[in-house]
N, C-alpha and C positions, 0 to 999 in steps of 0.2 A: 503492497498499500502506500510505507513511505517513497518507496523510488518509482510508484507514477505517479502521486506529487511532487516530487523533482522535477519529473521527464515533465511533466505538463507545464510546471513552471518554469523551466529552460525553454520548451517552446514560445510560452507567452511572453516571456521577455525578446526573443527573437521577433518575432510575429511582432512584437510593439515598436524596436529598432528598425525595421523594414517602413511600416509606417511614420514612424519620425523622418528617417532618411529621405523618403517618397514625400513628405509634405514640406519637407525644407532642401531638398536636394534635385528632386526629376526635372526638368525641364519641359515648360507647357509650351506650344506653337502659338505664345503669345508674349507682348513685351509689357512692362509696369514703366510708366511715364513719371515722374513726379517731385514735388521742389526737393532743390537743392541746397547751394548752400551762398551765400553771397559773400564772400571772403575780399579783403585789401588785395588793390592790384601792386601797389607798391612791392612785395618781394616776387613779383610776376616781372613786370616790365623795370628796367633801369637804367638809366639816363646817365652819363658819366660826367660826375660833377654838380648832379641835381642836389637842391636843397628840400629839406624835409616840407611837405604841409601839415597844416594845421588839421582838417580832414584827409578824408582816404575816400578815394572813386573805388567802386565794387564791382569785380567779374561775378555775374550771378549765373549758377550753371541749373542742370536739368539732369535729375538722378533716373537713370532707365538700366534694364536691364531683362534678359529674360527671366519670363514667371515661373516660380514654383507655384505649386498648391496654395502652400502657405501663403501668398504674397499674391497672388490673385485672389483670397479670398478677403486678406484684407485692405486692397486695394476697391472691392464692392462696397467698401464701408466708410472708406477715407473721401475726403472733400479732394478735386483740385490730383486727384491720382485720377489717371488714364488707361485704359487696358486696349491697348493693339493687337488686331491679328499680325501674326511674321509677316504678313507680305507685303503688310503698310509699311514697313521700317526695312525689312532686309529684301531692297526692288531688285527686281529681274534673276531671284536665284543667286545673290552673294549670300556669302560665306560672313559669319559674324567677327571675323579677320578683316575678309573686305572691307565689312561696313566699319570697324575700326579704323582701318587707315585711309579711309576716304574722309572719315571726319576730321582726322590728326590732318588730313593735307591741306582742308577747308579751312582748318584754324591757322596752319600757315599763310594762306592766303591772305584769309583776314588780319592776318599782323604784318603781313605788307601793305598792303595798301591802308591800313590803319596809321604806318609808319609815314608812307607819303603824304597823308593828309594834315598829320599832324608838321610834320619839317615842314611843308611848304607853309601850312596857317602860320608856323614859327619865323618863316623866311629863316630856316635853317640850312645847313649845306647839303645835296641830298642827288643821288645821283643813279640811275637805273638802267640796267642791263637787262635787255630780253633775251631768256633764255629757252622759249621753245614752249608750244602748247600742246598739253597731253591730254588726253581720253582718261579722264576716270570712271566712266562707267557706260554701259552698252546696252542698251532697252532691248528686252527679250522682245521677238518676233519684229522687229523696227527695220528697218534697210538696212542698218549698221550690224545688226547680227552675224556672226559666223564670219562678217568680212574685218573690223576691226575689234581690236581687245585694248583690256585698260593696260595703260601706260604706254601705247602707242602714241608715238609723236607724230603730230601732223604739220608738216613743211610746206607744203604749197597745194592750193587749192585752183584748179582748171590751169596753172604756171604762175598763180599769182602768191609772193609769199607771205605767209603766214607768220605775225610776230604775237599777236594776242589773241583770246578765245573770238572777241569780238570782232575781227577782222571776217574770221571764217564765219559768224551769223548777222553779219552784214550782210555778206557777199550772198548766201543762201537768199535773203528776203528780195534779193532784185531777180529770184530765178522763180519759176513756176513749178507748180507738183509736176509730177513727169517728167521732169527735167535729168539729164545724170552731171552728175560733178565729179569731174578727177582730184582723185587725189594721191598726194604722195605721204606717202609713210616709213617713217623709219624705227624696225622694230627689234632690237636687241643687236645694235650696229649693222644691222642689214637693211636698205632701202629697195622700195618696192613702191609700183603705182595702181592702183585701183578703181572702178569708177564705181558708183554709187547711186540710184535711182531716187529723187526726192519723192517722196510721201508727205500729206497732207496728217500735220499732227494734234490729236484731239489738245497735247497738253500745247500745244503756241496756238490753238484757236483756229486750226484748220490751216495754220501757214506752214510751207513747204522744213522738211527737214529731215535727217536721216537716223534720230533717235539716240543721239549720243551726249553726254556732260562731261564737260571741257573745263580745264584749268591752264592757264598761262604762268609759264613758272620763267619767274624774275628774278631776277639778282640786283639786290637793293642798297647799296651804299652809304654810309651818312655820317654826321660829325655835326655833335658828336657821337660819341657809340651808345650802342643800344641793343639792350640784353633782352632776349627772353624768356623765363622757365613757367611755363605752361606745364608741361610734364603729360600727362593722358587727358589732359582736356580737349575734347575736338570740337568740330560746328564752327560754323561762322557769323556766329548773332554777335560774341564779343569786340566785335571789329567798333563800335561807337564810342565804347567805353575805354579802349585799348587808346582810340586815338585820342579822347580826353585825358590820360593820364600821361600817355608821350607828351602832348603839347601841356599840360600843366609845371612835367619834370623839366622841360625847354625853356620856359619864359619865369620872370621872378616872379611876377605875381603870382599867389596861391589864390587860385580859381575855384578852388575848393570851399574857401571861407568858414572853411571851420566843421562845413557839411559833411554828412557821412551819403553818400552821391551814388549810386547803384542806378541801372538802365540796360537795356539790351537794343538789340537794331544792327543786322550786317551792313556794314557802310561800303563803297566803292572809294574807285580811285579817286573822283570827283564830290567825293564828300556827302554822298545820297546816302540817306539812311532807308534798307529795306525792310521786310515785316521776316520777322521770325517765327518760329514755333513753338507752342508752350508758353505764350507771357503769362497765363494767368497762374502757373506753378514758379516763375519768378519773382511776380509778385509778392507772393506769401513770402517767398524764401529772404525777398529784401526785406519785406516786413519784419520775419523772425530774427533779421541781424540787427534791427535797429535801424534804417536807414532814413535817413529827411526827406529823400527827393528820388524820385523813379522816372527814365526816360523812356519814351514809349515812342516807337515808329506810328507816324499818324499816316502813312500813306494818302496824302493828300485830302485829307478829309475824308475818306473813301469809308461808307460806312460797314460794320464791323472790322473795322482796323483793329492794330493792337493798341493802341491808345486806347480805344473803347473799351475793347475786351480788361486791360487793366484798371480801367477809372473803377469798370463795374465789378471786378470783384475788390477794390478797394476799398468803395461801397459795404460790399458783402461781409470783408473779416472786420471792417471798422477800424482800418489802422489809418493813422497822422499823416503818414506821407503823402510828399505830395504829387502826384502824376501829371507830369510834361511830356505834352504832343510834342512832337521831332521828326521836319523831314530832312534834315540835314544839320552836318558837325557844325554847320556857324550859327543854326536857331539854337541847338545847345549849349555853345560858350556864349552865345549874345544872353540866352538865362542867366547864366552862370556870372558873365561880368558884369550884369544889372543885379545882381542878386545883393541883399545886405548881409553883411557879415555878423 
């Protein structure tokens, strides 16, 4: 009898361990996105010779990852947690590692754009060398699928040299659906030419395309020296806050004026601030960190803009944090320069 009870107890423990393992380790075909952190940018961005400011600019993040059963159940009951089908995150059958590398590549591009914007605004020395346009991903079942690959460098289109991703995009907009374009590609130190027919893409509102995502590789040299240490943080959404932090360190004036300033928004090389995902979670994260100001992309006043969502969430959580709409880097800079300390 004693042996039977001991054996039953051991089996029970074993089953319990399996259940616990499944709850906390088994990966479901979903991603969970939730509020992350709002961390000061001083340790992340360092301009040589910069003086310290009284306040801080904050990098606001979203935490995301594969859902376990426990995390899935938790997300069902928590506000500002999103449960996303894995195909909505890992597009075109990419792996988790490919997704991570894509996010890191976007972060690197964001840092370059913010550097250019801030150094030009501060009238500091900057030089840009263009080092190629690369394919980040190829959309499944689109014209480029099976022809182009991630990391391919596009050198020419119909004999025209490509320096930036916009060069290719602008050229394709002059063509019609059904036209063929000739691309010169460099892959693994080998160069070849290929022809691809343009199709109407739903993502481009019916405009012609081949179904690829591109990134421009630039070498940006500046003076004074600038160092980023963003680690494994990925994505393009820190661009605005990077540019403000760099500008603050480049100039004698303390544009923080003692405030804790957060925000989000992709930034391009002209200083335009673009829409990002998960702004609701970033407002929550910034509020938890005690931030005073939150910049959100205004998207030229469109309905359901990041700013409108951020403002609604701020009201829902009852924060005293000011939500400020911005369309450009200059909008954010003007607000801070006119702010009372």
